[in-house]
N, C-alpha and C positions, 0 to 999 in steps of 0.2 A: 501875500507880502505887501506891506505898506510901502509908500514911497521912500521913507527913510531907510528901511531895510534894503530896498533895491539899490539905493545909492551907496550904502555901506558895502554891499556885495561887489558892486562895480569898482569901488575904490580899493577894496582888498585884492581883487583879481588884477587890477592894473598895477598895483604895487608888487604883486607876486611875479608878474611877467615882465616887469621893467627890465629892459636890456635884452629881452628874449622875444620881443614882439614879432619879429619876422618869423622866427621858428614856430611860434604858436599859431600865427596866421597861416603858415604853410602846411601845418598838420591837418589832415582831412577831418579828424574828429574835433580837434580844438577849434578849428576855424568856424565851425557852426556855432559854438558857444560864444566865441569872441564876437561874432557878428550879432548875436542876440544881445550881448552885453553892451556893445557899442551903440545899439539902437536906443538904449536908455541912458547912456553916459552923458555927463555934463559936457558942454562944448569944450571946456579946457581939457578934459580927459580925452576926448576924441582928437583934439589937435595934438596933444602930447603923443598919443599912439601913432597917428599918421606921421608926425614929424620924426619920430624914432625910426619908422620904416623908411621914410624918404632919405634920412641921413645915412642909412647903410646901403642905399641903392636897392632896397628891398622891394619897392614897387615893381621895378622891372623884373626882378627874379620871381616874384609871385605871379606876375602876368605870364611869364614864360612857362612856369610850372603848371599853371592851370590850362594853358593852351595845349601843352603836351599830354594832358590827361585824357 
């Protein structure tokens, strides 16, 4: 994949999970894919993702979920 295709993929995924970031990040299978996509995301995409999780209190819930695993 070239860089343009990667960025298009990231943009499409971010659009698809908009409003469901916490649920996607908490899912064991999805979280691995989200992690890979975030590693190549543009700074604005990463900030939007993290802001969405922080706005819902998701960071705390995700941390608790992973500690309990």
